[in-house]
PDB file with SEQRES, HELIX, SHEET and CRYST1 records, atoms N, CA, C and O in Angstrom:
SEQRES   1 A   89  MET SER GLU PRO LEU ARG CYS ASP VAL LEU ILE VAL GLY          
SEQRES   2 A   89  GLY GLY PRO ALA ASP SER ALA CYS ALA ARG GLN LEU SER          
SEQRES   3 A   89  ASP ALA GLY PHE ASP VAL VAL VAL LEU ASP LYS LYS ILE          
SEQRES   4 A   89  CYS THR ARG ASP LYS VAL CYS ALA GLY TRP ILE THR PRO          
SEQRES   5 A   89  LEU VAL LEU ASP VAL LEU ASN ILE SER PRO GLY VAL TYR          
SEQRES   6 A   89  SER GLN GLY GLY VAL LEU GLN ALA ILE THR GLY PHE ARG          
SEQRES   7 A   89  THR GLY LEU ILE GLY GLY ARG PRO ILE THR THR                  
HELIX    1 AA1 PRO A   16  ASP A   27  1                                  12    
HELIX    2 AA2 PRO A   52  LEU A   58  1                                   7    
HELIX    3 AA3 PRO A   62  TYR A   65  1                                   4    
SHEET    1 AA1 2 VAL A   9  VAL A  12  0                                        
SHEET    2 AA1 2 VAL A  32  LEU A  35  1                                        
SHEET    1 AA2 2 ARG A  78  THR A  79  0                                        
SHEET    2 AA2 2 ILE A  87  THR A  88 -1                                        
CRYST1    1.000    1.000    1.000  90.00  90.00  90.00 P 1           1          
ATOM      1  N   MET A   1       0.863 -16.676   9.376  1.00  0.00           N  
ATOM      2  CA  MET A   1       1.307 -15.419   9.962  1.00  0.00           C  
ATOM      3  C   MET A   1       2.764 -15.202   9.552  1.00  0.00           C  
ATOM      4  O   MET A   1       3.583 -16.119   9.624  1.00  0.00           O  
ATOM      5  N   SER A   2       3.072 -13.996   9.129  1.00  0.00           N  
ATOM      6  CA  SER A   2       4.445 -13.709   8.685  1.00  0.00           C  
ATOM      7  C   SER A   2       5.349 -13.381   9.872  1.00  0.00           C  
ATOM      8  O   SER A   2       4.904 -12.950  10.935  1.00  0.00           O  
ATOM      9  N   GLU A   3       6.635 -13.608   9.634  1.00  0.00           N  
ATOM     10  CA  GLU A   3       7.660 -13.314  10.649  1.00  0.00           C  
ATOM     11  C   GLU A   3       7.796 -11.798  10.799  1.00  0.00           C  
ATOM     12  O   GLU A   3       7.804 -11.095   9.789  1.00  0.00           O  
ATOM     13  N   PRO A   4       7.905 -11.269  12.023  1.00  0.00           N  
ATOM     14  CA  PRO A   4       8.084  -9.821  12.183  1.00  0.00           C  
ATOM     15  C   PRO A   4       9.417  -9.371  11.590  1.00  0.00           C  
ATOM     16  O   PRO A   4      10.394 -10.120  11.576  1.00  0.00           O  
ATOM     17  N   LEU A   5       9.432  -8.137  11.102  1.00  0.00           N  
ATOM     18  CA  LEU A   5      10.645  -7.536  10.553  1.00  0.00           C  
ATOM     19  C   LEU A   5      11.647  -7.304  11.675  1.00  0.00           C  
ATOM     20  O   LEU A   5      11.297  -6.784  12.734  1.00  0.00           O  
ATOM     21  N   ARG A   6      12.882  -7.690  11.440  1.00  0.00           N  
ATOM     22  CA  ARG A   6      13.943  -7.488  12.427  1.00  0.00           C  
ATOM     23  C   ARG A   6      15.085  -6.724  11.770  1.00  0.00           C  
ATOM     24  O   ARG A   6      15.379  -6.916  10.590  1.00  0.00           O  
ATOM     25  N   CYS A   7      15.719  -5.860  12.544  1.00  0.00           N  
ATOM     26  CA  CYS A   7      16.862  -5.087  12.061  1.00  0.00           C  
ATOM     27  C   CYS A   7      17.680  -4.631  13.262  1.00  0.00           C  
ATOM     28  O   CYS A   7      17.222  -4.700  14.403  1.00  0.00           O  
ATOM     29  N   ASP A   8      18.904  -4.162  12.989  1.00  0.00           N  
ATOM     30  CA  ASP A   8      19.743  -3.609  14.058  1.00  0.00           C  
ATOM     31  C   ASP A   8      19.290  -2.208  14.432  1.00  0.00           C  
ATOM     32  O   ASP A   8      19.281  -1.835  15.604  1.00  0.00           O  
ATOM     33  N   VAL A   9      18.911  -1.434  13.411  1.00  0.00           N  
ATOM     34  CA  VAL A   9      18.542  -0.029  13.620  1.00  0.00           C  
ATOM     35  C   VAL A   9      17.307   0.284  12.794  1.00  0.00           C  
ATOM     36  O   VAL A   9      17.260  -0.029  11.605  1.00  0.00           O  
ATOM     37  N   LEU A  10      16.305   0.899  13.414  1.00  0.00           N  
ATOM     38  CA  LEU A  10      15.118   1.387  12.725  1.00  0.00           C  
ATOM     39  C   LEU A  10      15.148   2.906  12.781  1.00  0.00           C  
ATOM     40  O   LEU A  10      15.170   3.491  13.864  1.00  0.00           O  
ATOM     41  N   ILE A  11      15.148   3.540  11.625  1.00  0.00           N  
ATOM     42  CA  ILE A  11      15.138   5.000  11.566  1.00  0.00           C  
ATOM     43  C   ILE A  11      13.759   5.418  11.075  1.00  0.00           C  
ATOM     44  O   ILE A  11      13.334   5.023   9.990  1.00  0.00           O  
ATOM     45  N   VAL A  12      13.064   6.218  11.875  1.00  0.00           N  
ATOM     46  CA  VAL A  12      11.734   6.690  11.513  1.00  0.00           C  
ATOM     47  C   VAL A  12      11.881   8.070  10.890  1.00  0.00           C  
ATOM     48  O   VAL A  12      12.241   9.041  11.556  1.00  0.00           O  
ATOM     49  N   GLY A  13      11.595   8.131   9.607  1.00  0.00           N  
ATOM     50  CA  GLY A  13      11.739   9.357   8.829  1.00  0.00           C  
ATOM     51  C   GLY A  13      12.784   9.132   7.753  1.00  0.00           C  
ATOM     52  O   GLY A  13      13.862   8.604   8.026  1.00  0.00           O  
ATOM     53  N   GLY A  14      12.469   9.532   6.534  1.00  0.00           N  
ATOM     54  CA  GLY A  14      13.369   9.283   5.413  1.00  0.00           C  
ATOM     55  C   GLY A  14      13.883  10.539   4.758  1.00  0.00           C  
ATOM     56  O   GLY A  14      14.175  10.540   3.562  1.00  0.00           O  
ATOM     57  N   GLY A  15      14.000  11.618   5.527  1.00  0.00           N  
ATOM     58  CA  GLY A  15      14.534  12.859   4.969  1.00  0.00           C  
ATOM     59  C   GLY A  15      16.042  12.772   4.757  1.00  0.00           C  
ATOM     60  O   GLY A  15      16.650  11.730   5.005  1.00  0.00           O  
ATOM     61  N   PRO A  16      16.641  13.865   4.299  1.00  0.00           N  
ATOM     62  CA  PRO A  16      18.077  13.860   4.018  1.00  0.00           C  
ATOM     63  C   PRO A  16      18.946  13.456   5.218  1.00  0.00           C  
ATOM     64  O   PRO A  16      19.873  12.661   5.060  1.00  0.00           O  
ATOM     65  N   ALA A  17      18.665  13.987   6.401  1.00  0.00           N  
ATOM     66  CA  ALA A  17      19.482  13.641   7.575  1.00  0.00           C  
ATOM     67  C   ALA A  17      19.272  12.181   7.963  1.00  0.00           C  
ATOM     68  O   ALA A  17      20.224  11.480   8.305  1.00  0.00           O  
ATOM     69  N   ASP A  18      18.019  11.727   7.909  1.00  0.00           N  
ATOM     70  CA  ASP A  18      17.717  10.332   8.250  1.00  0.00           C  
ATOM     71  C   ASP A  18      18.393   9.384   7.265  1.00  0.00           C  
ATOM     72  O   ASP A  18      18.971   8.371   7.661  1.00  0.00           O  
ATOM     73  N   SER A  19      18.315   9.723   5.975  1.00  0.00           N  
ATOM     74  CA  SER A  19      18.921   8.889   4.939  1.00  0.00           C  
ATOM     75  C   SER A  19      20.437   8.850   5.072  1.00  0.00           C  
ATOM     76  O   SER A  19      21.056   7.802   4.892  1.00  0.00           O  
ATOM     77  N   ALA A  20      21.034  10.000   5.389  1.00  0.00           N  
ATOM     78  CA  ALA A  20      22.489  10.044   5.577  1.00  0.00           C  
ATOM     79  C   ALA A  20      22.900   9.177   6.762  1.00  0.00           C  
ATOM     80  O   ALA A  20      23.902   8.464   6.695  1.00  0.00           O  
ATOM     81  N   CYS A  21      22.132   9.237   7.839  1.00  0.00           N  
ATOM     82  CA  CYS A  21      22.416   8.422   9.022  1.00  0.00           C  
ATOM     83  C   CYS A  21      22.294   6.939   8.666  1.00  0.00           C  
ATOM     84  O   CYS A  21      23.144   6.133   9.046  1.00  0.00           O  
ATOM     85  N   ALA A  22      21.243   6.586   7.941  1.00  0.00           N  
ATOM     86  CA  ALA A  22      21.044   5.191   7.540  1.00  0.00           C  
ATOM     87  C   ALA A  22      22.193   4.700   6.679  1.00  0.00           C  
ATOM     88  O   ALA A  22      22.654   3.570   6.839  1.00  0.00           O  
ATOM     89  N   ARG A  23      22.653   5.536   5.774  1.00  0.00           N  
ATOM     90  CA  ARG A  23      23.755   5.132   4.892  1.00  0.00           C  
ATOM     91  C   ARG A  23      25.034   4.890   5.689  1.00  0.00           C  
ATOM     92  O   ARG A  23      25.733   3.902   5.467  1.00  0.00           O  
ATOM     93  N   GLN A  24      25.334   5.789   6.610  1.00  0.00           N  
ATOM     94  CA  GLN A  24      26.536   5.643   7.425  1.00  0.00           C  
ATOM     95  C   GLN A  24      26.464   4.371   8.277  1.00  0.00           C  
ATOM     96  O   GLN A  24      27.447   3.637   8.378  1.00  0.00           O  
ATOM     97  N   LEU A  25      25.319   4.112   8.881  1.00  0.00           N  
ATOM     98  CA  LEU A  25      25.153   2.907   9.697  1.00  0.00           C  
ATOM     99  C   LEU A  25      25.248   1.648   8.839  1.00  0.00           C  
ATOM    100  O   LEU A  25      25.860   0.659   9.244  1.00  0.00           O  
ATOM    101  N   SER A  26      24.645   1.687   7.659  1.00  0.00           N  
ATOM    102  CA  SER A  26      24.716   0.547   6.747  1.00  0.00           C  
ATOM    103  C   SER A  26      26.149   0.283   6.309  1.00  0.00           C  
ATOM    104  O   SER A  26      26.592  -0.865   6.268  1.00  0.00           O  
ATOM    105  N   ASP A  27      26.877   1.360   5.980  1.00  0.00           N  
ATOM    106  CA  ASP A  27      28.289   1.221   5.594  1.00  0.00           C  
ATOM    107  C   ASP A  27      29.127   0.643   6.733  1.00  0.00           C  
ATOM    108  O   ASP A  27      30.151   0.003   6.494  1.00  0.00           O  
ATOM    109  N   ALA A  28      28.681   0.875   7.987  1.00  0.00           N  
ATOM    110  CA  ALA A  28      29.400   0.353   9.159  1.00  0.00           C  
ATOM    111  C   ALA A  28      29.000  -1.089   9.482  1.00  0.00           C  
ATOM    112  O   ALA A  28      29.493  -1.675  10.446  1.00  0.00           O  
ATOM    113  N   GLY A  29      28.101  -1.659   8.667  1.00  0.00           N  
ATOM    114  CA  GLY A  29      27.742  -3.058   8.838  1.00  0.00           C  
ATOM    115  C   GLY A  29      26.443  -3.331   9.564  1.00  0.00           C  
ATOM    116  O   GLY A  29      26.116  -4.492   9.807  1.00  0.00           O  
ATOM    117  N   PHE A  30      25.695  -2.309   9.916  1.00  0.00           N  
ATOM    118  CA  PHE A  30      24.424  -2.510  10.591  1.00  0.00           C  
ATOM    119  C   PHE A  30      23.323  -2.824   9.578  1.00  0.00           C  
ATOM    120  O   PHE A  30      23.363  -2.347   8.444  1.00  0.00           O  
ATOM    121  N   ASP A  31      22.348  -3.623   9.988  1.00  0.00           N  
ATOM    122  CA  ASP A  31      21.152  -3.884   9.187  1.00  0.00           C  
ATOM    123  C   ASP A  31      20.172  -2.773   9.529  1.00  0.00           C  
ATOM    124  O   ASP A  31      19.650  -2.720  10.642  1.00  0.00           O  
ATOM    125  N   VAL A  32      19.920  -1.875   8.560  1.00  0.00           N  
ATOM    126  CA  VAL A  32      19.153  -0.654   8.811  1.00  0.00           C  
ATOM    127  C   VAL A  32      17.862  -0.662   8.002  1.00  0.00           C  
ATOM    128  O   VAL A  32      17.856  -1.031   6.828  1.00  0.00           O  
ATOM    129  N   VAL A  33      16.773  -0.252   8.637  1.00  0.00           N  
ATOM    130  CA  VAL A  33      15.494  -0.064   7.965  1.00  0.00           C  
ATOM    131  C   VAL A  33      15.076   1.385   8.176  1.00  0.00           C  
ATOM    132  O   VAL A  33      15.098   1.892   9.298  1.00  0.00           O  
ATOM    133  N   VAL A  34      14.689   2.053   7.075  1.00  0.00           N  
ATOM    134  CA  VAL A  34      14.173   3.423   7.141  1.00  0.00           C  
ATOM    135  C   VAL A  34      12.669   3.350   6.911  1.00  0.00           C  
ATOM    136  O   VAL A  34      12.214   2.790   5.913  1.00  0.00           O  
ATOM    137  N   LEU A  35      11.909   3.911   7.826  1.00  0.00           N  
ATOM    138  CA  LEU A  35      10.452   3.890   7.758  1.00  0.00           C  
ATOM    139  C   LEU A  35       9.946   5.318   7.620  1.00  0.00           C  
ATOM    140  O   LEU A  35      10.243   6.172   8.456  1.00  0.00           O  
ATOM    141  N   ASP A  36       9.179   5.576   6.559  1.00  0.00           N  
ATOM    142  CA  ASP A  36       8.615   6.912   6.332  1.00  0.00           C  
ATOM    143  C   ASP A  36       7.212   6.740   5.777  1.00  0.00           C  
ATOM    144  O   ASP A  36       6.986   5.871   4.936  1.00  0.00           O  
ATOM    145  N   LYS A  37       6.276   7.545   6.227  1.00  0.00           N  
ATOM    146  CA  LYS A  37       4.902   7.407   5.755  1.00  0.00           C  
ATOM    147  C   LYS A  37       4.713   7.961   4.341  1.00  0.00           C  
ATOM    148  O   LYS A  37       3.718   7.649   3.686  1.00  0.00           O  
ATOM    149  N   LYS A  38       5.639   8.764   3.872  1.00  0.00           N  
ATOM    150  CA  LYS A  38       5.549   9.343   2.531  1.00  0.00           C  
ATOM    151  C   LYS A  38       6.452   8.595   1.569  1.00  0.00           C  
ATOM    152  O   LYS A  38       7.426   7.960   1.976  1.00  0.00           O  
ATOM    153  N   ILE A  39       6.121   8.676   0.298  1.00  0.00           N  
ATOM    154  CA  ILE A  39       6.954   8.103  -0.753  1.00  0.00           C  
ATOM    155  C   ILE A  39       7.851   9.204  -1.292  1.00  0.00           C  
ATOM    156  O   ILE A  39       7.372  10.293  -1.609  1.00  0.00           O  
ATOM    157  N   CYS A  40       9.157   8.934  -1.401  1.00  0.00           N  
ATOM    158  CA  CYS A  40      10.090   9.917  -1.951  1.00  0.00           C  
ATOM    159  C   CYS A  40      10.011   9.863  -3.459  1.00  0.00           C  
ATOM    160  O   CYS A  40       9.629   8.799  -3.947  1.00  0.00           O  
ATOM    161  N   THR A  41      10.294  10.780  -4.197  1.00  0.00           N  
ATOM    162  CA  THR A  41      10.577  12.169  -3.904  1.00  0.00           C  
ATOM    163  C   THR A  41       9.254  12.901  -3.643  1.00  0.00           C  
ATOM    164  O   THR A  41       8.261  12.653  -4.327  1.00  0.00           O  
ATOM    165  N   ARG A  42       9.244  13.771  -2.685  1.00  0.00           N  
ATOM    166  CA  ARG A  42       8.029  14.486  -2.321  1.00  0.00           C  
ATOM    167  C   ARG A  42       8.345  15.963  -2.119  1.00  0.00           C  
ATOM    168  O   ARG A  42       9.501  16.344  -1.934  1.00  0.00           O  
ATOM    169  N   ASP A  43       7.300  16.791  -2.156  1.00  0.00           N  
ATOM    170  CA  ASP A  43       7.488  18.217  -1.889  1.00  0.00           C  
ATOM    171  C   ASP A  43       7.794  18.399  -0.410  1.00  0.00           C  
ATOM    172  O   ASP A  43       7.171  17.774   0.448  1.00  0.00           O  
ATOM    173  N   LYS A  44       8.757  19.261  -0.126  1.00  0.00           N  
ATOM    174  CA  LYS A  44       9.155  19.529   1.251  1.00  0.00           C  
ATOM    175  C   LYS A  44       9.247  21.041   1.461  1.00  0.00           C  
ATOM    176  O   LYS A  44       9.323  21.807   0.501  1.00  0.00           O  
ATOM    177  N   VAL A  45       9.240  21.444   2.684  1.00  0.00           N  
ATOM    178  CA  VAL A  45       9.349  22.866   3.019  1.00  0.00           C  
ATOM    179  C   VAL A  45      10.599  23.477   2.383  1.00  0.00           C  
ATOM    180  O   VAL A  45      10.586  24.634   1.961  1.00  0.00           O  
ATOM    181  N   CYS A  46      11.673  22.694   2.318  1.00  0.00           N  
ATOM    182  CA  CYS A  46      12.922  23.203   1.766  1.00  0.00           C  
ATOM    183  C   CYS A  46      12.912  23.182   0.237  1.00  0.00           C  
ATOM    184  O   CYS A  46      13.942  23.418  -0.396  1.00  0.00           O  
ATOM    185  N   ALA A  47      11.743  22.898  -0.360  1.00  0.00           N  
ATOM    186  CA  ALA A  47      11.562  22.851  -1.810  1.00  0.00           C  
ATOM    187  C   ALA A  47      12.387  21.744  -2.447  1.00  0.00           C  
ATOM    188  O   ALA A  47      12.661  21.791  -3.646  1.00  0.00           O  
ATOM    189  N   GLY A  48      12.783  20.754  -1.669  1.00  0.00           N  
ATOM    190  CA  GLY A  48      13.545  19.640  -2.206  1.00  0.00           C  
ATOM    191  C   GLY A  48      15.010  19.950  -2.394  1.00  0.00           C  
ATOM    192  O   GLY A  48      15.715  19.192  -3.060  1.00  0.00           O  
ATOM    193  N   TRP A  49      15.491  21.047  -1.826  1.00  0.00           N  
ATOM    194  CA  TRP A  49      16.884  21.454  -2.011  1.00  0.00           C  
ATOM    195  C   TRP A  49      17.803  20.433  -1.372  1.00  0.00           C  
ATOM    196  O   TRP A  49      17.622  20.039  -0.220  1.00  0.00           O  
ATOM    197  N   ILE A  50      18.775  20.022  -2.132  1.00  0.00           N  
ATOM    198  CA  ILE A  50      19.743  19.040  -1.646  1.00  0.00           C  
ATOM    199  C   ILE A  50      21.097  19.402  -2.250  1.00  0.00           C  
ATOM    200  O   ILE A  50      21.168  19.770  -3.422  1.00  0.00           O  
ATOM    201  N   THR A  51      22.146  19.305  -1.485  1.00  0.00           N  
ATOM    202  CA  THR A  51      23.467  19.710  -1.960  1.00  0.00           C  
ATOM    203  C   THR A  51      24.147  18.583  -2.737  1.00  0.00           C  
ATOM    204  O   THR A  51      23.827  17.410  -2.544  1.00  0.00           O  
ATOM    205  N   PRO A  52      25.078  18.939  -3.610  1.00  0.00           N  
ATOM    206  CA  PRO A  52      25.856  17.910  -4.301  1.00  0.00           C  
ATOM    207  C   PRO A  52      26.590  16.989  -3.326  1.00  0.00           C  
ATOM    208  O   PRO A  52      26.747  15.800  -3.605  1.00  0.00           O  
ATOM    209  N   LEU A  53      27.040  17.520  -2.184  1.00  0.00           N  
ATOM    210  CA  LEU A  53      27.723  16.691  -1.185  1.00  0.00           C  
ATOM    211  C   LEU A  53      26.794  15.601  -0.656  1.00  0.00           C  
ATOM    212  O   LEU A  53      27.221  14.459  -0.484  1.00  0.00           O  
ATOM    213  N   VAL A  54      25.532  15.938  -0.396  1.00  0.00           N  
ATOM    214  CA  VAL A  54      24.574  14.946   0.094  1.00  0.00           C  
ATOM    215  C   VAL A  54      24.384  13.844  -0.945  1.00  0.00           C  
ATOM    216  O   VAL A  54      24.350  12.663  -0.600  1.00  0.00           O  
ATOM    217  N   LEU A  55      24.260  14.229  -2.220  1.00  0.00           N  
ATOM    218  CA  LEU A  55      24.127  13.228  -3.274  1.00  0.00           C  
ATOM    219  C   LEU A  55      25.348  12.316  -3.303  1.00  0.00           C  
ATOM    220  O   LEU A  55      25.215  11.104  -3.473  1.00  0.00           O  
ATOM    221  N   ASP A  56      26.530  12.891  -3.138  1.00  0.00           N  
ATOM    222  CA  ASP A  56      27.762  12.093  -3.130  1.00  0.00           C  
ATOM    223  C   ASP A  56      27.816  11.144  -1.936  1.00  0.00           C  
ATOM    224  O   ASP A  56      28.133   9.964  -2.088  1.00  0.00           O  
ATOM    225  N   VAL A  57      27.506  11.663  -0.751  1.00  0.00           N  
ATOM    226  CA  VAL A  57      27.575  10.844   0.464  1.00  0.00           C  
ATOM    227  C   VAL A  57      26.579   9.680   0.393  1.00  0.00           C  
ATOM    228  O   VAL A  57      26.884   8.565   0.818  1.00  0.00           O  
ATOM    229  N   LEU A  58      25.393   9.950  -0.145  1.00  0.00           N  
ATOM    230  CA  LEU A  58      24.370   8.913  -0.240  1.00  0.00           C  
ATOM    231  C   LEU A  58      24.506   8.084  -1.511  1.00  0.00           C  
ATOM    232  O   LEU A  58      23.754   7.133  -1.727  1.00  0.00           O  
ATOM    233  N   ASN A  59      25.475   8.454  -2.353  1.00  0.00           N  
ATOM    234  CA  ASN A  59      25.714   7.736  -3.605  1.00  0.00           C  
ATOM    235  C   ASN A  59      24.450   7.674  -4.461  1.00  0.00           C  
ATOM    236  O   ASN A  59      24.073   6.617  -4.968  1.00  0.00           O  
ATOM    237  N   ILE A  60      23.799   8.845  -4.611  1.00  0.00           N  
ATOM    238  CA  ILE A  60      22.582   8.965  -5.408  1.00  0.00           C  
ATOM    239  C   ILE A  60      22.905   9.824  -6.622  1.00  0.00           C  
ATOM    240  O   ILE A  60      23.477  10.906  -6.490  1.00  0.00           O  
ATOM    241  N   SER A  61      22.540   9.342  -7.799  1.00  0.00           N  
ATOM    242  CA  SER A  61      22.772  10.143  -9.001  1.00  0.00           C  
ATOM    243  C   SER A  61      21.693  11.216  -9.093  1.00  0.00           C  
ATOM    244  O   SER A  61      20.552  10.976  -8.697  1.00  0.00           O  
ATOM    245  N   PRO A  62      22.038  12.412  -9.614  1.00  0.00           N  
ATOM    246  CA  PRO A  62      21.030  13.464  -9.769  1.00  0.00           C  
ATOM    247  C   PRO A  62      19.836  13.006 -10.609  1.00  0.00           C  
ATOM    248  O   PRO A  62      18.706  13.419 -10.348  1.00  0.00           O  
ATOM    249  N   GLY A  63      20.074  12.164 -11.606  1.00  0.00           N  
ATOM    250  CA  GLY A  63      18.982  11.671 -12.436  1.00  0.00           C  
ATOM    251  C   GLY A  63      17.983  10.835 -11.659  1.00  0.00           C  
ATOM    252  O   GLY A  63      16.776  10.949 -11.870  1.00  0.00           O  
ATOM    253  N   VAL A  64      18.482   9.992 -10.759  1.00  0.00           N  
ATOM    254  CA  VAL A  64      17.601   9.160  -9.936  1.00  0.00           C  
ATOM    255  C   VAL A  64      16.845  10.037  -8.937  1.00  0.00           C  
ATOM    256  O   VAL A  64      15.646   9.850  -8.727  1.00  0.00           O  
ATOM    257  N   TYR A  65      17.541  10.990  -8.323  1.00  0.00           N  
ATOM    258  CA  TYR A  65      16.908  11.856  -7.318  1.00  0.00           C  
ATOM    259  C   TYR A  65      15.775  12.675  -7.921  1.00  0.00           C  
ATOM    260  O   TYR A  65      14.759  12.915  -7.268  1.00  0.00           O  
ATOM    261  N   SER A  66      15.952  13.103  -9.169  1.00  0.00           N  
ATOM    262  CA  SER A  66      14.971  14.001  -9.781  1.00  0.00           C  
ATOM    263  C   SER A  66      13.791  13.270 -10.410  1.00  0.00           C  
ATOM    264  O   SER A  66      12.886  13.927 -10.924  1.00  0.00           O  
ATOM    265  N   GLN A  67      13.761  11.942 -10.392  1.00  0.00           N  
ATOM    266  CA  GLN A  67      12.635  11.210 -10.972  1.00  0.00           C  
ATOM    267  C   GLN A  67      11.344  11.608 -10.272  1.00  0.00           C  
ATOM    268  O   GLN A  67      11.225  11.507  -9.051  1.00  0.00           O  
ATOM    269  N   GLY A  68      10.400  12.054 -11.051  1.00  0.00           N  
ATOM    270  CA  GLY A  68       9.116  12.465 -10.498  1.00  0.00           C  
ATOM    271  C   GLY A  68       9.144  13.858  -9.901  1.00  0.00           C  
ATOM    272  O   GLY A  68       8.156  14.285  -9.304  1.00  0.00           O  
ATOM    273  N   GLY A  69      10.234  14.571 -10.043  1.00  0.00           N  
ATOM    274  CA  GLY A  69      10.344  15.924  -9.502  1.00  0.00           C  
ATOM    275  C   GLY A  69      11.209  16.790 -10.383  1.00  0.00           C  
ATOM    276  O   GLY A  69      11.491  16.441 -11.529  1.00  0.00           O  
ATOM    277  N   VAL A  70      11.616  17.887  -9.864  1.00  0.00           N  
ATOM    278  CA  VAL A  70      12.452  18.834 -10.597  1.00  0.00           C  
ATOM    279  C   VAL A  70      13.778  18.966  -9.871  1.00  0.00           C  
ATOM    280  O   VAL A  70      13.810  19.160  -8.656  1.00  0.00           O  
ATOM    281  N   LEU A  71      14.864  18.862 -10.610  1.00  0.00           N  
ATOM    282  CA  LEU A  71      16.192  19.090 -10.044  1.00  0.00           C  
ATOM    283  C   LEU A  71      16.751  20.309 -10.748  1.00  0.00           C  
ATOM    284  O   LEU A  71      17.049  20.263 -11.941  1.00  0.00           O  
ATOM    285  N   GLN A  72      16.890  21.385 -10.022  1.00  0.00           N  
ATOM    286  CA  GLN A  72      17.303  22.657 -10.598  1.00  0.00           C  
ATOM    287  C   GLN A  72      18.461  23.220  -9.793  1.00  0.00           C  
ATOM    288  O   GLN A  72      18.406  23.305  -8.566  1.00  0.00           O  
ATOM    289  N   ALA A  73      19.505  23.601 -10.505  1.00  0.00           N  
ATOM    290  CA  ALA A  73      20.665  24.192  -9.828  1.00  0.00           C  
ATOM    291  C   ALA A  73      20.285  25.525  -9.192  1.00  0.00           C  
ATOM    292  O   ALA A  73      19.532  26.311  -9.768  1.00  0.00           O  
ATOM    293  N   ILE A  74      20.819  25.767  -7.994  1.00  0.00           N  
ATOM    294  CA  ILE A  74      20.611  27.048  -7.317  1.00  0.00           C  
ATOM    295  C   ILE A  74      21.873  27.870  -7.518  1.00  0.00           C  
ATOM    296  O   ILE A  74      22.962  27.466  -7.109  1.00  0.00           O  
ATOM    297  N   THR A  75      21.719  29.007  -8.140  1.00  0.00           N  
ATOM    298  CA  THR A  75      22.875  29.857  -8.422  1.00  0.00           C  
ATOM    299  C   THR A  75      22.918  31.095  -7.535  1.00  0.00           C  
ATOM    300  O   THR A  75      23.877  31.864  -7.598  1.00  0.00           O  
ATOM    301  N   GLY A  76      21.922  31.295  -6.732  1.00  0.00           N  
ATOM    302  CA  GLY A  76      21.891  32.431  -5.819  1.00  0.00           C  
ATOM    303  C   GLY A  76      20.591  32.398  -5.034  1.00  0.00           C  
ATOM    304  O   GLY A  76      19.708  31.588  -5.316  1.00  0.00           O  
ATOM    305  N   PHE A  77      20.475  33.268  -4.065  1.00  0.00           N  
ATOM    306  CA  PHE A  77      19.235  33.346  -3.310  1.00  0.00           C  
ATOM    307  C   PHE A  77      19.092  34.746  -2.740  1.00  0.00           C  
ATOM    308  O   PHE A  77      20.046  35.523  -2.712  1.00  0.00           O  
ATOM    309  N   ARG A  78      17.904  35.048  -2.295  1.00  0.00           N  
ATOM    310  CA  ARG A  78      17.612  36.359  -1.714  1.00  0.00           C  
ATOM    311  C   ARG A  78      16.951  36.136  -0.365  1.00  0.00           C  
ATOM    312  O   ARG A  78      16.082  35.276  -0.219  1.00  0.00           O  
ATOM    313  N   THR A  79      17.365  36.907   0.603  1.00  0.00           N  
ATOM    314  CA  THR A  79      16.757  36.852   1.924  1.00  0.00           C  
ATOM    315  C   THR A  79      16.691  38.270   2.476  1.00  0.00           C  
ATOM    316  O   THR A  79      17.346  39.166   1.944  1.00  0.00           O  
ATOM    317  N   GLY A  80      15.946  38.481   3.484  1.00  0.00           N  
ATOM    318  CA  GLY A  80      15.835  39.811   4.058  1.00  0.00           C  
ATOM    319  C   GLY A  80      14.921  39.793   5.267  1.00  0.00           C  
ATOM    320  O   GLY A  80      14.477  38.737   5.718  1.00  0.00           O  
ATOM    321  N   LEU A  81      14.648  40.979   5.782  1.00  0.00           N  
ATOM    322  CA  LEU A  81      13.752  41.133   6.926  1.00  0.00           C  
ATOM    323  C   LEU A  81      12.459  41.742   6.450  1.00  0.00           C  
ATOM    324  O   LEU A  81      12.451  42.550   5.521  1.00  0.00           O  
ATOM    325  N   ILE A  82      11.353  41.359   7.085  1.00  0.00           N  
ATOM    326  CA  ILE A  82      10.086  41.975   6.735  1.00  0.00           C  
ATOM    327  C   ILE A  82      10.198  43.472   6.963  1.00  0.00           C  
ATOM    328  O   ILE A  82      10.520  43.919   8.063  1.00  0.00           O  
ATOM    329  N   GLY A  83       9.934  44.232   5.932  1.00  0.00           N  
ATOM    330  CA  GLY A  83      10.050  45.679   6.007  1.00  0.00           C  
ATOM    331  C   GLY A  83      11.467  46.174   5.758  1.00  0.00           C  
ATOM    332  O   GLY A  83      11.682  47.382   5.658  1.00  0.00           O  
ATOM    333  N   GLY A  84      12.435  45.274   5.654  1.00  0.00           N  
ATOM    334  CA  GLY A  84      13.840  45.641   5.403  1.00  0.00           C  
ATOM    335  C   GLY A  84      14.191  45.436   3.941  1.00  0.00           C  
ATOM    336  O   GLY A  84      13.353  45.012   3.146  1.00  0.00           O  
ATOM    337  N   ARG A  85      15.423  45.736   3.594  1.00  0.00           N  
ATOM    338  CA  ARG A  85      15.830  45.546   2.211  1.00  0.00           C  
ATOM    339  C   ARG A  85      16.341  44.123   2.003  1.00  0.00           C  
ATOM    340  O   ARG A  85      16.929  43.535   2.910  1.00  0.00           O  
ATOM    341  N   PRO A  86      16.114  43.562   0.795  1.00  0.00           N  
ATOM    342  CA  PRO A  86      16.577  42.197   0.528  1.00  0.00           C  
ATOM    343  C   PRO A  86      18.105  42.126   0.459  1.00  0.00           C  
ATOM    344  O   PRO A  86      18.765  43.096   0.087  1.00  0.00           O  
ATOM    345  N   ILE A  87      18.640  40.997   0.811  1.00  0.00           N  
ATOM    346  CA  ILE A  87      20.072  40.733   0.723  1.00  0.00           C  
ATOM    347  C   ILE A  87      20.239  39.650  -0.339  1.00  0.00           C  
ATOM    348  O   ILE A  87      19.683  38.560  -0.199  1.00  0.00           O  
ATOM    349  N   THR A  88      20.997  39.933  -1.398  1.00  0.00           N  
ATOM    350  CA  THR A  88      21.166  38.970  -2.487  1.00  0.00           C  
ATOM    351  C   THR A  88      22.610  38.489  -2.519  1.00  0.00           C  
ATOM    352  O   THR A  88      23.540  39.280  -2.362  1.00  0.00           O  
ATOM    353  N   THR A  89      22.795  37.176  -2.726  1.00  0.00           N  
ATOM    354  CA  THR A  89      24.141  36.638  -2.891  1.00  0.00           C  
ATOM    355  C   THR A  89      24.224  35.888  -4.200  1.00  0.00           C  
ATOM    356  O   THR A  89      25.279  35.351  -4.537  1.00  0.00           O  
TER     357      THR A  89                                                      
END                                                                             
């Protein structure tokens, strides 16, 4: 029988916020385990959008993040109200 896994902090979910929290706790000296039922990189509601700041904070290179997916710069977006006019930035 194997020894049970032990850690200081268990984070359930491996999304951007969970990963950022895990990194900060790890940098502070905690033994952290991130548990997620999915394998990263995966399709997400946010279309996988991640900011350069998040990559910097998590110390992840864009090349590593984009493995198995698409990393595309966002240069603008459009939003609006149903039945209203679109707002472009």
